[in-house]
N, C-alpha and C positions, 0 to 999 in steps of 0.2 A: 504494500500500500504506500503510495507516495506521501511525503510529509504534508501536514495540514497547510503549512505556509505555501507550498507549491500548488496545492489544490485551490486555495483561496486566490493566489495570483492568477492562475489559469482562468478561474471563474470571472475575475474582474476583467481580464483581457477579452473573454468571450462576450460579456455584457457590453463592454465599451465598444467592441467591434460591431456588435449587432445594432446598437443604438446609432453609431456613426453611419452605418449602412442605410438605416431607415431615414436618417436626417437628410441624406443626399439623394435618396431614391425618388423624391418628389412629393406628391400630394398625399401619400399613404400615411404620413406622420401627422397630418393635421388633426386637431381635436374637434374640428367642426367643418362641415361641408357646405355651409350657407353661402349664398351668392354675395358678392361685394355689397356693402351697405349703401343705402341711399345717402345723398348729401345731407349734412347735419341739419336736422329740423325739417326735412322735406315733408314729413307727414303732419307736422305740427305748426306750420308757419302761421296759420290764422290764430291758433290758440296762444302762441307766444306773444302776439300783439295784444291779446285781450287780458292777460294776467301777468303779474310780476314773475321774474325768474326764480328758480329754486337752485340752491347751490348743492352740488353733489361733489364729495371729496374723494380723491384717489390718493392713497398713501402707499409709499414704497417702504417696506419693512425688510431691508436687506434683500433676500432672494424671493420675497413674497409681496404680492399686491393686495391691498384691501380696498373696499368700496365703503364710503361712510356718508352719513346723513346727520343733520341736526335732529335731535330727538323731537323737537317741536314741529318739525316738518313731516314726520312720519305718517304714512297712510296705511298701506297693507302690512307694514312691519310694526305698527303701533303696539300690538300685543306683546312683542318681544321687549319693548321698552319698559313694560310693567315689571320685568325682572331686574331692572336697573333704575330705580326711582330717582337716584341722584345724578344720573347721566345727562350731560348736555349734548353729547354726540355718541352715535353707535357706529362701529366699523365691523364689516363682515368679510371673512376670508374663508378659503376652502383648502382642505388638505387631506392627506391619507390618514385613515383612522388608526391603523396599526402603528404608524410612525408617531402620530401626535400623542397617542396614549402610552407609548413605550417609555419605560423608565430609562432605558439605555438607547441613546440616539446615535449609536456607532454603526459600523458597516452592516451587520445582519438586518437591522430594521430599515436601513436606507436601501439596501438591495431589494428587500421585499416590496418597496414602493414602486419598483420598475414594472411589476405586473399589476393588472387591474384588480382593484379591491375596494372595499367600502370606504366611504369618505365622511368627513365631518365638516361642519361650518362653525368657525370660531367667531363668536361675537365679543367684541372688546368695547367696553364703555369708557368714555372720556369725560371727565368733569371740567377740564379746562379747554383751551383752544387746541384744535388738531395740530397746528404748527408748533405749539409748545410741547405737545406729547411726542410727536414724531420727528420734529425738526423742520424748519421753514423750507429747506430745499427738498424735503421728502414728501411734501403735500402739494397737490395741484387741485385747484378749485375750478369746477366746470359749472358754468351758468346755463342751466337748462330750463325748459318749461316745466310747470308742475306735472303735466301729463307725462313727460319724459321721465321725470324723477319717479313717478308712480310706476312706470313700466319697469324701471330697474328694480324697484322694491318688489314688484310682483314676480320678477324673475327669481330674486333671492328667496322670497317667501315660498315659491313653488319648488325651490331646491331643497327646502326643509321637509324631511319625511315625517316629522312629528312636531307639533307646536310646542311640546314640552321639552325642556333641556335634556340632553343625553347624558352629560357629565359636567362636572366643574371644569373650568378652564385652567390653563397653566399658571395663571397669576390672578391676583385680586382684581375683581371687576371684569371677569370674563367667564363665558359659558360655551360649551360645545353643544351643537345640535346635529342630529343625524341627517345626512344628506341623501337625496335620491340618486344623484349622479355618482358614478364611480371614479375613483382616482386611478391614473395610470401614467405611464411614460409619455403618452400622447394626449393626455387630458389632465394638466396640472392645475395648481392653484391659480396660475396666471392665465391659463386658457379660460378657466371659469370666470375670472374677473373681466376678461375681454368680452366674453359672451354676455355678461351682465350689461355692459355698456352698449353692446350691439342691440340688445333688446329694446333700447330707446333710440335707435338710429344714430347713435354716436358713431362717427366715421372712423372706427378702428377695425382692424382685421383680427380675427381670432384663430383662423386656420394657421397651424404651424407655430402659434405662440406658446412657448414652453417656459421661457426664461422671463424673469421680471423685467430685464432690460428691454426685451422685445416689445412689451406693452408700454413700459414707462416712456420710451422715446416717442411713441405715438401720442401719448397723452400730453407730454410736454409741448409737442408741436401744436396740438389743439389749443393749449393755453396761450400760446404765442400768436396763433393764427386761427381763431375760432371758426372762420368761414371756409377754411381750406381743408380739403380731404387729407387724412393722414397718409403720408408716403410710406414706402417700404422702410422698415426700421432695421437697425443693426444692433445687436447686443454686444456689449463690451465685456461679457463674462462667459466663462466656460461652464459654469455650474447650471444644471438644468432642473434638478429635483426640488420639490417644494419643501422647504425647511420650516421648522417650528419658528414662528415669528417671535422676536424678542418683545418684552412688555413695553408699553409706552412709557415715556419718561415720568408721567404723572403717577404711575403705579408704584405702590409701596412694596410690591413683591420683590423678592430677590431676582436677579437676572436669570433668564431662562436660556438654556443651551440652544443656540440657533445655528450651530455648525452642522454641516452635512458631511 
């Protein structure tokens, strides 16, 4: 029997090679096969003129993207805010259930996330401003119509398999909810976040979005040029798996291991 280290090294090479092959094979890796989105606000042009805009927040938490709302603005997700009576903002993220709940976030649990498996939605409550919790450079504010914000909420709400929390979150002010979608190498936390934005005609692509940088670059372009369609984006990182996000700065909990 070959030594354990040799088996583990061979397994890592096999997984890396398979993933790289899929990455460059074309459309098969995409987490979504939807057609390109319509221009921003195309379905909602008349409604945007009739009502004030609603701010939707996109936060980058290292290798993970969250979507957030002011608690006072919530519609379909208002029942969730009842679990966080002191929250001013709620942020929602997606991840692999086995990895998020594992006590050890080293190689075995990370490797398991390569294959499709059950997922969780992490809800994080913020009592201060999002920019204070995550850092000014890590939060983008998107000004959308109320209808668009409700559509993103509806996507997130429909992603929850059960309205009741599944488990306590990794830090104070957070809870896990069971997700309907499954997590895999081709449908990561960042794919899910892109799909949430696409549900409201926000012009980002979700197909092939695996890394936080792939979505983050699109969102930043929208913040600079709200009327311009997001161009093809490039990621400046090699990490692709969805890691456990670190707690916001306003949390009193101890730092969470966010390494992959």
